N, C-alpha and C positions, 0 to 999 in steps of 0.2 A: 816466398811461397806463392805458387800460381793461384790466381783467383778462380773460384768455381763459377760455372755458368749460372746465370740468373734465370729463374723460371717465373713467368708472369702469365696472366690470363687476360686475353684481349677479345673484345667483341668484334666479330667479323662483319657486322653491319655498320657500326658507327665508329669503331676504333677506340672505345673506352677501355681503360686498363684497370684490372682488379687484382688484389693480392691473392685471392683464392677463387676457386670455381663457384659459379652460381648458375642456376637454371635460367634466370631472367636478368637481362641487362637493365639496370635502373636508369641508364641514360636515354636509350631509345625504346625501352619496354618490349624488346624482342625476346622470344624464348629460344633456348638451345643455340645461341650464336656465340657463346663464350668458349674459346679454345685456348689451350695451354701452348705457350710459345717459349722457346729457349733463346736467350740473348747471350752471345759470347762476349765476355768482358774484353775491353781493349786497354792496352797499357797506356797509362797517362804519362805524357812527356811534354816538357815545356817547349814551346816553339822557339827555334833559334833565330828565325827571320822575323824582324820587327821593322818592316818598311813603312814609311809614311805614305798615306794615300795622296793621290794627285787629283785635285778637284778641277772641274771644268764648268763652264757656264751653260745655261739653258740653250742659248743660241750657238750651235756648232757650225763649223765651216764645212763639214762633210754633208753631202746630200743623203737623204734617207734612202735606204735600200729599196730597189724597185720590187713591187709585188710580183708574185708568180701567178699568172692567170691559169685557171684550171681548164679553160675551154668549156666549162659548164656554167652558164650565166646565173642560174639560180643558186648554185653553190658559192660563186664569187660574190653574189649579193649578200648572202648571210655572213661571209667572211669579212665583208667590208671592202671588197675590191680585189680579192685574191689572197693567196698565201704570202705571209711575210717571212723572209729568210730568218732562220734561227728562232722561229716561233714554234710553240707546241699547242696542238689542238686536240681536245678530248671529245670523242663522238660516242654518245650513248643512245640506247634504244632497246625496245623489247626484242627478244629473239625472233628472227625471221622477218623483221620489219624492213630490211634492205640496207643495213649498214655496210656489210661487206660488198654488196653489189655496187653501191654508189662509189665506194673507195676503189674498187677494181676498175670501174669505168673511168674514174678520175685518173688513176695510175696509167691506164692505157692511153688516154687522150694527152696527158702530159708527156708521156714517153714518145708519142708520135711527133711532138713539137721539138724533140731533140734534148729534152731534159733527162738527166739520169735519175731514174726512179727505182727505188728498192721496195719490194713488198715482202714482208716477213710474216708468216702465219704460224701461230702456235696451235691452231685448231684443225688445220687441213694440211694434207700432203700436197706437194707441188703438182702432182698429176691431177688431184681433185680441183685445184685452182684452174688448171688448164681446161678441164672438162667444163667448168662453169664459164670460162671465157669463150669456149667454142659454142656453148649453148646461147650465150648472149651475143655471139657474132662479133667479138672484140678481137682486134688484131694489133699487136704491139711487139714486134720481134726484139726490140731492145729493152723491154721491161725485164728487170732482174728479180727472180723469185727465189725464195728460200723458205724452208720449214724448220723452225728451231724454237726452243723455249729457254735456251741457256743465254742469259743476258751477257755473261762474260765472253762467250763466243761472238755474240752480236757486236759487243763493244770493241773487241779486238779487230773485227772486220771493218767496222766503220771508222776506226782510228787510223788504219793503215792504207785503205783504198782511197781513191779520189773522192772527195766529198760529193755526195749526190745532191740533187735539188730537193728531193722529197723522200722521206722514209715513212712507211706505213707499218704499224705493229698491230696485228690482229690476233689476239687481243691482249691487253695488259694483265688480265687475270690469269693467263696461262704462262706468263713469264716466270722464270726461276733464277735466283741468284744463289750460288753455292756457299756464299759466306753467311747466309741466313738460315738458321735451323728451324724451318717451318715449311709447310707444303705450299705449292703454287696456289695463288688465289687468296692466301691469308693476308691480313692487314699488313703485317711486317714485310712480306714479300712484295705486295703491290706497291707499298710506299718506297721500298729500297730500289726495286726495279725501275719505277717511274723516275726516281731521283737520278739514277745512273744514266738513263736514256735522255733525260732532259739536259743533264750536264754535257753529254756528247753533242746534242743539238746546238746548244749555246756555244760550245767550243768550236765545232766544225762549221757552223753556219748553215745547216740544212733545216728545212721545215720538217717537223715531226708530227704525225697524226697517230694518236692512240685510240683504239677501240675499247670501250669500257662496257662491262655488263651492267644491268640494272637490277634493283631489288624488286620484290613483288609490289612495293608501293610506287615504283616508277623512278626512284632516285638512283643515282650512280652507286654501284656496289663498292664497298671498300671505304676507307676513311675519307671524311670530308676534306682533309688537308690536301688530298690529291687535286681537288678543284682549285685550290689556291696556288698550287704549283704550276699549273698550265696557264697559257695566255688566253685561250678561248675554250668554251664548253658549248657543245651543240647537242641537242636532243633530236632524235628521229621519232616523230609521233605519227599516229595513224591507226585506224581500225582495219583489221584484216578483212572485214566485210566491205570496205570501200577501197577503190583503186588509188585514192590520193594518199600521198605521204608528205608530211610537213617537216621540214628541217628548220629548227628554231634555235637561235643563238641565245643562251642563258647568260653567257659572260663573253666579253670580247674586249681585249685591251687595245685593239686596233680598229674598232668599228662600233656601230650601234648595237645595243642589245635588243632582244625581242624582235629582231629582224627574222623574217621567214622566207624560205624557199619552198616552192610547191612542185611536187613531182607526181607522176602517174606511174603505177606499177604495171608493166606489160610483160608479155612473154619474151621480150628482148631487153629486159631490164627497166631501169628508171628513165622516164622521159620527162623533160622539163615542161612545165605549164606556165607560159609567160603571162597569160591572162586568166588567173584562177576564178575571178568573179563570174566570167561567162560560163565556165564549166560548172561552178557550184550552183548556178541558177538554170542550167540547161534543162533539167527535168522538172522545173517548177510549173505548176498548173495554176492559172489565175482563177478568180471567182470562186474560191473555196474558203469557207469560214475556218478560222484558226491558223491562218498563214500570214506572215509579214516578212518584209525584206529588211535586213539590218545592214546599215552602211558602217562597217567596222574598219579598224586600223590595226595592222600588225607591223610593228616597227615603223617604217616609213611608207609601207605599202597599203593602200586602201583595198579592202576586200568586201564584197557584197555577198551575204549569206541569206538563205531562207530559214526563218524560225517557224517551227510548226508546234501548235498546241492542240491538245485533245482533252476534253472534259467528259467524264462519265459519272453517273450517280454512284455514290459509295456503296460497296457491297458489304453486307454484314454489319456488325456492331463495333468493329474496331476503328482505329484512326484512319482517315482518308490517306490514300497513297500519293506520294510525290516522287515521280520518276523523271530524271533529267539525263539527257545525252548531250555532251559538249558544253556544259555550263555548270556553275556551282549550285549544288542543292540548297545550301544555306541562303544564297541570294534569291532563289525562287521562293523559298518560304517567306522571306522578308517582303518580296514583291506581292505575294498573295495576301499577306497581312495588311499591307498598305491599301490594296484594292478593296478589301473588305471594311477596314476601319475608316479610311479617309474618303472612299468613293462610293460606299454603299453597295458594292457588288457582292452578292452572297455566294461564297465559294467553299464554305466550311464543310458542306455535305457532298463535295465532289472530289473524285480522284483526278489528279492533274498530271498529264504527261507532256513534257516539253522536249523538243529535239532541235538542235542546230544541225541542219542537214549538210552532208559533205564530209564529215569526219574531222573537221577542224574544231579544236577546243578553244573557246572564247573565254578570256579572263578579264577584259576591260569592262568597267561599269557602264560604258556607253550603250551596252546591249540591253539595258533595263527597259528603255522605251519600246524597242522592237518586241521584246518578250511580252511586255504588258499589252501591246497592240494585238499580238497573236492570241493571248489569253482572253482579252475582251471580245475579240472577234469570235472565238469559240464559244464564249458564254452567251453572246447575243445572237449568234447565228448570222451575223452580217459580215461578209467578206471585206477585207481591206481593199483599197484601190490597187489594181494590178500595176499601176504606174507610180506607186508611192514607196519611198524608203523611210526608215525611222532610225534615229539615233538620239541618245540623251540619257543622263543619269537621273535616277529617281531617289529623292530623299524620303525620310521616314514620315514627313508631314505631307507627302504627295507632290512636293514641288519638283519641277523638272530642271535639272542643273546643266550648266554648260560642260562640254567635253572638248578636248584639244583637237586641233587640226580639222576644223569643220570644212575648210575650203577643199582639202584633199578628198574628203568624203563626198562633197557635192559634185566635184569634177568627175569622180568615178561614176556616180549615179547618172550624171548627164551623158557621159560617154556611152553608157550601156542603154540609153534610151528612156530613162525614167523621167517623168514629167513633174513630180511633186516630191518634196523632202519635208518631213515633219521633224522639227528640231526644237531645242530649248529656246525660250525667249531670252534675249540678252538684256539683263536688267542692271548690270554693274555700271556705276557712274563713270562716264568718260569712255566707255567701251564702244567701239564702232560696230555697227550692225554688219552681219555677214552678207556679202553681196553674192547671190547665186549666179551660176553661169547662165548664159543665154538659153532660153527654152526650158528652164527649170524653175518652177514656182516654189517658194519657201513658205511653209506654214509654221509659225512659231507658237509654241504652247508654254504656258507658265505653270500649269497644274495638271495632274493626271485626270482630274474630274472633267476637264474640258474634252479629253480624248474619249472618256466613257460616254459623255453626253453626245458627242458627235457621232458615235457608233451605235446610238440607240439604247444605251444602257440606262437603267433607272437608278443612277447614282446620285450622290449628294451634290448639292449645288457647289460650283467651283467658287473658291474664295476670290476676293478682290485681287486683281493682278496689277 
């Protein structure tokens, strides 16, 4: 007797499976994301082939495959030196942020070097892609374009033709496999289509780039298992109000994570920004209270950013407002509590606005000291020195803690003409003191109260250091 199809209910946001429909997913707490899916049963049969595995050592005789350079230095930087043959890269980002533009530029440049590149779109017709290429003034006569959502047709083409160097699928949420009884974009379809395309990439040896949609929270849409299936995950970040776009590696089996590439959006597409610090600080005005320069680190790249703070008296009887752009709101609340409880700075009756200018989102704790300097400057009305940079993590007792890669931060500050760096005091036993580059003075602080006192704040006395 033939088995009947199975019906299950799957959350389209996180992939959780339920026996019946519910309005809310208990796994990710999203509403109206659970959809019924039909699973066709497969006949169980015992495998006739039982071959023993052949093991090999870690040190192999074959040379590792050469990476494929994309001719875009910022993209190669995030990838760890270029595309690895038979690897799979997942690119996510908000709609209109520039994912398709960057990949079309990459496809055209690679095609111009003699590589066979295939660009398959499930969202645009071929003529629409050509229109975009003409607008961006891209020329690649050998680039192969196709518009299709049928993975079976795509697989049949890739299995029979000469293996390409790169295949771009834009996007995985539009792909459809006829063996799955669900609509394109569903969890089952995304998972099955991704598995089939990844299998082909590993078998045929071509690099595969998948474009993925993101949810309203900014994460990649579809099941999280998709991120585990691929070799690298890259997010395109940026505010549409800024021209800068940040390509960040969240996962990379062949390179460093948290590496960033910086691009500027122009009417001719995305342009590389080899020195982002200079551009992020280009519109900075010195001698203004509430401004400080943060010497940050994104992956292996030092980046200097301006931190801006604005304080205003609280309006009304409600709680004071805390607004942040480019930083964690919870970390700002913690920093304000430390300034008030440990340093005697009265901020409870003030609305606080903090902005990391340039559109880059900062996640490292080393930004604490720069943010504190901007807030103290805004509170006291005394500008920070135009030639000073700040970096350091602040603890709950007000101590300023060490952060990694101080040498890289100091060299970047010296290269851009800064004369002073305010950093944590090295107190660990046996730890060598940081030697600043020539022409850069290093001011080491052990407690946040020292910075408040130096900027004219009526804070509490600094503890013994």
